[in-house]
N, C-alpha and C positions, 0 to 999 in steps of 0.2 A: 678441377673445374673451377672456373671463375664466373661469379654471378654479380651483376650490378642491379640494384633496385632503385628506381626513380619513384619516390613517393609524391603523389600529387597534393599532399597536405603535410602539415608539420606535427599533427597530433598522432598518437599511436592507438588508433581504434581498430575496428574489425578488418578494414582493408589492410592495414599494417600487419595485423596478426596473421592473416591468411598468406600474404606475400612472404612473410618470414617463415611460415611453416614449409612452404615450397623450398625456399633457400636452405633451410636447415636439413631438409630431407635430401637435397642435392649434395650437401657437404662442400668441402673445398673453401675457396676464398670468397668472402662477401664484401662488397663495397656498396654503400647506399648514400643517397642524397634525398634531402627533404625540401620540397618546394612550398612556399617561395623563399625559405630560409637560405638555401644554397644557391638559388638562382630565381630572381623574381622580376626580371626585366621584360618589358613588352616590346615586340618587334615594331620598329619604326616605319617599316614599309619603304625603306630607302632603296631597295633592290641592289645594293652594292654586292651582296653575297652572290646573287644570280649573275650579274653582268660583269663583275670584275673578279672578286675572290671572297671566300668566306672570311678571310682575315681582315677584310674591310668593314665587317660588321662592327658597330660601335660597342657591342657587348661580347666580342670574340674572346677577349682575355678572361672575362668572368665565366664564360661558358666552357673554356678550355679544359678544366679538370674533369668535368662531366663527359665531355667528348672523348677525352683520353681513356676514361674508365669504360665507356661504352665500347670503344674500339678494342680494348684489351679483354673484354668479357667474352665468355662462351655463351652465356645466357643473359638476356636483357629482360628484366621484369618491370613493366610499367603498371603502377598501382594507383587507382584513384577512387575515392568514394563518389557516389552519385550526387551531383549538384544540379538540381532542376533538369533531371533526365540526361545529363551529359557530364563529361569529365570536368574537373575543377578548372577555374580560370587559370590557376598557376600551371597546371599541366598543359593546357592549351597554349599558353604563352611560351612555355618551354619548347613544345613541339613546333611552334611557328618558326623558331630560329633554325630549324633544320630543313626548311623547304629546299635549299640548295642541294641537299643530299638525296632528294627524291630521284627516281630513275629518269625523270624527264630532264634532269640537269646533270649532277655529278655524284652518282652513288659511290659509296665506299665499298670496294670489292670484298672486304672482310665480312660484310653483312650477309653475303650470299652463302655463308657457311655457319651462320649463327642460328640460335633458337631464341624465340621471344615468348613472353607470357603477358597477357593483359588480365589484370585483376580488378574487379569492381565490386562494391557492396552497396546495398541500400536497405532501408527498412522495408521498402516495397518495390516499386517499379523503377525502371531506368537503367538496369545493368547492361542490357543488350546494346543500347545506343551509346552508353559510356565506353564500353569495350571497343565498339566500332571507332569511336574518336581516336583511340590509341592504336588499334590494330591497323587503321588506314596508314599511319605513319610507318609502322613496322613493315607493312607490305611494300610500300613505295620506297622504303630504304633498301629493300631486297632481302630482308631476313628470310632464311630458308624455311623455317618451320615456326608457325605461330599458334599458340594455345590461348584459349579464352576461358576464363572462369568468372562468371557473374553470380553473386550470391545474395538473394533477398533474405537478410538475416532476421527480419521481423523484430528488430531491436535497435536502440539508438546507441548502445555501447556493447563492447565485447562480453562483458560479464553478464549481460542480460540475455544472451543467446541460450536457447534451451538445449538440453542434452542431445536430443535427436538431431538437431541442426548441426551441433558440434561434431557428432559422429559422421554426418554426411560431408562436412568440411574436411575432416581427417581422411576420409576415404578418397575424396576427389583430389586433394593435394598430393596424396601418396601416388595416385594413378598418374598425375601429371609429372611428378618427379621421376617415376619409373620410365615414362616415355622419353623424357629429356635425357636421362642417363643412358638409355639404350641407343639414342641417336647421337650422343656426344662425340664430336670429331668426325661424324659421318653424314651430317645433315646437308642436304642439297635442295635447292628450290624446286617446287612442284611446277606443274604445267602452266598454271595461271601466272605465276611470277615470271617464268621463262617467256611466255607469250608477251607479257608486258615489256620485258626487256627487249625483245626483238622488234616490237613496235617502236620503242624509243630509239633503238639502234637505227632503224630506217629513217627516223626523223633527224638523227644527228649526222647522217651522211650528207645532208644538205641543210643543216641547222641554221637558225638565224642568230644564235648567240655564240660569238667566237670563243668565249671561255669554255662553254660546254662542248662545242665541236672539237676544240683542241684537246680537251681532257679525254674524250672518247677515243680519239685517234691515237693519243699517247698510250692509252691502255691497250690498244689493239682491238678494241671491241667492235669497231666498224669493219674489222677484218674477221679472222677466224677465231680469235681468242675470246674466251668467256670467263667471267669472274668466278664461277663455281668450279672451274677445272683446276 
């Protein structure tokens, strides 16, 4: 099993530790990136990725190693501490660069057979909205199964988390790892994802963006073919 972790920060705190526990319990090959160290560019809003090709993005080459790792992985883990009740700016800037991969445009068919995990931690509130920031992208990429784990650690560093909370973290990360392992190689998108795909399919039959329309037709998705088959 191949796992990739995209860390929404460069320090190794509670969020890092929890993401690593899941990856370690999954075993296999692990690749990880730290934002903004490994990618820190802001989307320029030039729309070239939408209207022409993702290769026209001025940051395409810098982003390419992460894209390659995501495409090769069986499991994608997005991990971000809570910054003012949302994902870090670095994580948001990273995800902004994949708007062209949303189902409304040109989703990568491999995503419909992958599993994803959203991990967030905070001393108190904000884990739900932070996980949603990341899960929205995984869903619209077409990721077949998405897990969310938000943990209010009641501490500002990993070593300060109390024993009871640590036991809960171990239990939850083990449960997620077991579920992922059970579905590995067999994950298929649920009803909500399929419904969104069919809505986008109808739009692309008479779409306004030639690049998107051409992509869907070449994939055969406006006909009988489906990316999860």
